[in-house]
C-alpha positions as CSV (number, residue, x, y, z in Angstrom):
1,M,7.6,-14.4,9.0
2,S,4.4,-15.9,10.4
3,S,2.5,-18.5,8.5
4,T,-0.8,-17.1,9.8
5,P,-2.3,-14.6,7.3
6,L,-2.3,-11.0,8.4
7,L,-4.4,-10.2,5.3
8,S,-6.8,-12.7,3.8
9,V,-8.8,-11.9,0.6
10,S,-11.5,-14.4,-0.4
11,H,-13.5,-14.4,-3.7
12,L,-13.2,-10.6,-4.1
13,E,-15.1,-9.1,-7.0
14,K,-15.5,-5.5,-8.2
15,S,-17.2,-4.0,-11.3
16,F,-17.5,-0.5,-12.6
17,G,-20.7,-0.6,-14.7
18,D,-20.3,-3.5,-17.2
19,I,-16.5,-3.8,-16.7
20,K,-15.4,-6.4,-14.1
21,V,-12.1,-5.1,-12.7
22,L,-11.7,-7.8,-10.1
23,D,-12.8,-11.4,-10.8
24,D,-12.7,-13.9,-7.9
25,I,-9.5,-12.7,-6.3
26,N,-8.1,-14.9,-3.5
27,L,-5.0,-13.9,-1.6
28,D,-3.3,-14.6,1.7
29,V,-0.5,-12.4,3.0
30,A,1.5,-13.4,6.0
31,K,2.8,-11.0,8.7
32,G,6.1,-9.6,7.6
33,E,5.7,-10.6,3.9
34,T,6.3,-8.3,1.0
35,V,4.1,-9.0,-2.0
36,A,4.7,-7.4,-5.4
37,I,1.7,-7.1,-7.7
38,I,2.6,-6.7,-11.3
39,G,0.7,-6.8,-14.6
40,P,-0.3,-4.6,-17.5
41,S,-2.2,-1.3,-17.1
42,G,-5.8,-1.8,-16.4
43,S,-5.4,-5.3,-15.0
44,G,-7.0,-4.5,-11.6
45,K,-3.9,-4.0,-9.5
46,S,-4.8,-0.6,-8.1
47,S,-8.5,-1.6,-7.7
48,L,-7.4,-4.5,-5.5
49,L,-5.5,-2.2,-3.2
50,R,-8.3,0.3,-3.1
51,C,-10.8,-2.4,-2.1
52,I,-8.5,-3.7,0.6
53,N,-8.4,-0.2,2.1
54,H,-12.1,0.3,1.4
55,L,-11.5,3.3,-0.8
56,E,-13.7,1.3,-3.2
57,T,-16.5,-0.9,-1.9
58,P,-16.2,-4.5,-3.2
59,D,-19.2,-6.1,-4.8
60,A,-18.6,-9.5,-3.3
61,G,-16.1,-11.4,-1.3
62,T,-14.5,-11.0,2.1
63,I,-11.4,-9.1,3.3
64,R,-9.9,-9.9,6.7
65,L,-7.2,-8.0,8.5
66,D,-5.6,-9.9,11.4
67,G,-8.7,-12.1,11.4
68,E,-11.2,-9.3,11.5
69,V,-13.6,-8.8,8.6
70,I,-13.4,-5.4,7.0
71,S,-16.9,-4.5,5.8
72,T,-18.9,-1.6,4.5
73,P,-21.5,-0.2,7.0
74,T,-25.0,-1.6,6.4
75,G,-28.3,-1.9,8.2
76,G,-30.1,0.7,10.3
77,W,-28.5,4.0,11.2
78,R,-27.3,2.9,14.7
79,K,-25.7,-0.2,13.4
80,A,-24.2,1.7,10.4
81,L,-22.7,4.3,12.7
82,Q,-21.1,1.5,14.9
83,Q,-19.8,-0.2,11.8
84,H,-18.5,3.0,10.3
85,A,-16.5,3.7,13.5
86,R,-15.1,0.2,13.4
87,L,-14.2,0.6,9.7
88,R,-12.5,3.9,10.5
89,G,-10.4,2.1,13.1
90,Q,-9.6,-0.7,10.8
91,R,-8.4,1.7,8.1
92,T,-5.9,3.3,10.5
93,Q,-4.2,-0.1,10.6
94,I,-3.7,0.1,6.8
95,G,-1.2,2.7,5.5
96,M,-1.4,3.6,1.8
97,V,1.0,5.5,-0.4
98,F,-0.3,6.7,-3.7
99,Q,1.3,7.5,-7.0
100,H,0.8,11.2,-6.3
101,Y,2.0,12.3,-2.9
102,N,-1.2,14.0,-1.7
103,L,0.7,16.1,0.8
104,F,-1.0,19.2,2.4
105,P,0.7,22.0,0.4
106,H,0.2,24.5,3.3
107,M,2.0,22.3,5.8
108,T,5.7,21.6,6.2
109,A,7.0,18.0,6.0
110,L,6.9,17.9,9.7
111,G,3.3,19.2,9.8
112,N,2.2,16.6,7.2
113,V,3.6,13.8,9.4
114,T,2.4,15.3,12.7
115,E,-1.2,15.9,11.5
116,G,-2.5,12.3,11.9
117,L,-0.6,11.8,15.2
118,L,-2.4,14.8,16.7
119,Y,-5.9,14.4,15.3
120,I,-6.3,10.7,14.8
121,R,-3.9,9.2,17.3
122,K,-4.5,12.1,19.8
123,L,-0.9,12.3,20.9
124,P,0.3,15.3,23.0
125,P,1.9,17.9,20.7
126,A,5.4,17.3,22.0
127,E,5.2,13.6,21.6
128,A,3.6,13.9,18.2
129,R,6.4,16.2,17.0
130,Q,9.2,13.9,18.3
131,R,7.6,10.9,16.7
132,A,7.2,12.8,13.4
133,L,10.9,13.9,13.5
134,D,11.9,10.3,14.2
135,L,10.0,9.1,11.2
136,L,11.5,11.8,8.9
137,E,14.9,10.7,10.2
138,R,14.0,7.1,9.2
139,V,13.2,8.2,5.6
140,G,16.3,10.4,5.5
141,L,14.6,13.8,5.7
142,A,15.1,15.1,9.2
143,E,17.0,18.1,7.9
144,R,14.1,19.0,5.6
145,A,11.4,18.8,8.3
146,N,10.6,22.5,8.1
147,L,10.3,22.7,4.3
148,Y,7.0,22.9,2.4
149,P,6.2,20.4,-0.3
150,K,6.9,22.9,-3.1
151,N,10.5,23.1,-1.9
152,L,11.0,19.3,-1.9
153,S,11.8,17.1,-4.9
154,G,9.2,14.5,-6.0
155,G,11.3,11.8,-4.3
156,Q,11.4,13.7,-1.1
157,Q,7.7,14.4,-1.1
158,Q,7.0,10.7,-1.6
159,R,9.3,9.8,1.3
160,V,7.3,12.3,3.5
161,A,4.1,10.5,2.3
162,I,5.6,7.2,3.5
163,A,6.6,8.7,6.8
164,R,3.0,10.1,7.2
165,A,1.6,6.6,6.5
166,M,4.0,5.0,8.9
167,A,3.0,7.5,11.6
168,M,-0.2,5.5,12.2
169,E,1.9,2.4,13.0
170,P,-0.1,0.3,10.5
171,K,-0.1,-3.4,10.4
172,L,-0.2,-3.4,6.6
173,M,1.3,-0.9,4.0
174,L,-0.1,-0.6,0.5
175,F,2.0,1.1,-2.2
176,D,0.1,2.0,-5.4
177,E,2.8,2.7,-8.1
178,A,4.7,4.9,-5.5
179,T,7.5,5.6,-8.0
180,A,5.5,6.0,-11.2
181,A,5.3,9.9,-11.1
182,L,9.0,10.3,-10.3
183,D,11.8,11.2,-12.6
184,P,14.1,8.1,-13.1
185,E,16.9,9.6,-10.9
186,L,14.5,10.0,-8.0
187,V,13.1,6.5,-8.1
188,K,16.0,4.9,-6.3
189,E,15.7,6.9,-3.1
190,V,12.0,5.9,-2.7
191,L,12.7,2.2,-3.5
192,Q,15.5,2.3,-0.9
193,V,13.0,3.3,1.8
194,M,10.6,0.6,0.7
195,R,13.4,-1.9,0.7
196,S,14.3,-0.9,4.2
197,L,10.7,-1.3,5.4
198,A,10.7,-4.8,3.9
199,E,13.9,-5.7,5.7
200,Q,12.5,-4.4,9.0
201,G,9.5,-6.8,8.6
202,M,6.7,-4.5,7.5
203,T,3.9,-6.3,5.8
204,M,3.5,-4.7,2.3
205,L,1.5,-5.1,-0.9
206,V,3.4,-3.2,-3.6
207,V,1.8,-2.5,-7.0
208,T,4.8,-1.7,-9.2
209,H,6.4,-1.6,-12.6
210,E,9.9,-1.8,-11.0
211,M,10.6,-5.4,-11.9
212,R,14.0,-5.5,-10.3
213,F,12.5,-4.4,-7.0
214,A,9.7,-7.0,-7.4
215,R,12.2,-9.8,-8.1
216,E,14.8,-8.9,-5.5
217,V,12.9,-7.5,-2.6
218,A,9.5,-9.2,-2.7
219,D,8.9,-12.5,-1.0
220,T,5.9,-13.2,-3.3
221,C,4.9,-12.0,-6.7
222,I,1.4,-11.8,-8.2
223,F,0.8,-11.4,-11.9
224,M,-2.7,-9.9,-12.7
225,D,-4.4,-9.5,-16.1
226,Q,-8.0,-8.6,-16.8
227,G,-9.0,-8.6,-13.2
228,R,-7.7,-12.1,-12.4
229,I,-4.6,-13.5,-10.7
230,L,-2.9,-15.6,-13.4
231,E,0.3,-16.4,-11.5
232,H,1.2,-16.3,-7.8
233,G,4.3,-17.7,-6.1
234,P,7.8,-16.9,-4.8
235,A,9.1,-13.8,-6.6
236,R,12.3,-15.3,-8.0
237,D,10.5,-18.4,-9.3
238,I,7.9,-16.2,-11.0
239,F,10.5,-14.2,-12.8
240,D,12.9,-17.0,-13.6
241,N,10.4,-19.7,-14.6
242,P,7.0,-18.2,-15.3
243,R,4.4,-20.8,-16.0
244,N,1.7,-18.7,-17.5
245,E,2.0,-17.7,-21.2
246,R,0.5,-14.3,-20.6
247,M,3.1,-13.7,-17.9
248,R,5.9,-14.8,-20.2
249,R,4.7,-12.3,-22.9
250,F,4.5,-9.5,-20.3
251,L,8.1,-10.1,-19.2
252,S,9.4,-10.4,-22.7
253,H,8.4,-6.7,-23.3
254,I,10.2,-5.4,-20.2
């Protein structure tokens, strides 16, 4: 794991109306690092991921991916168009998996994974199909490639969503409560895919309520509350010897 940050977040702030959801967030993530983000509901965890991927526009602060600032298009229309194209390219380097799978219901598992390869990566159809099949094999779903989402379990749909995100060959993967909508017996299969990605060196930020995964798989753990990072350190240290009183109370209820 490199000591040079792949992702660097500096003094990030975000408000919705009078509610500040992110308050002076500072975070560095090294290439190959898995970071678990935990905390109570409404603590700003999902907003942090959405700002990193620019699904939400930060009010202040700087986000850098591989040394390059990710910023919202501003200025005159020519400059804004150039910046928009740059932002679009940057966002292809960030894969995101949501709580709800957001698969195209009219496409098979293979079609869902192939779509971005054809229309964003511009791969030839045969190459796109083979890459999609390889990714479905990687998440254990090669034999279900021709099934539609309605014929897949929730866990299988989420694994297709992971394969679809991986198809863009992102530098960074964001997981926003990827198992929260799943029945308990389906959680394990999705966490196993995420564990495998971590072992293969994928850089990941994982918002999760799965404390065992956070403790055992993550290199680093962040505890957030009321829009601030209250504790940040090696995952096992955070769980075994939490320094922050709010963190201790949070863990005592789990």
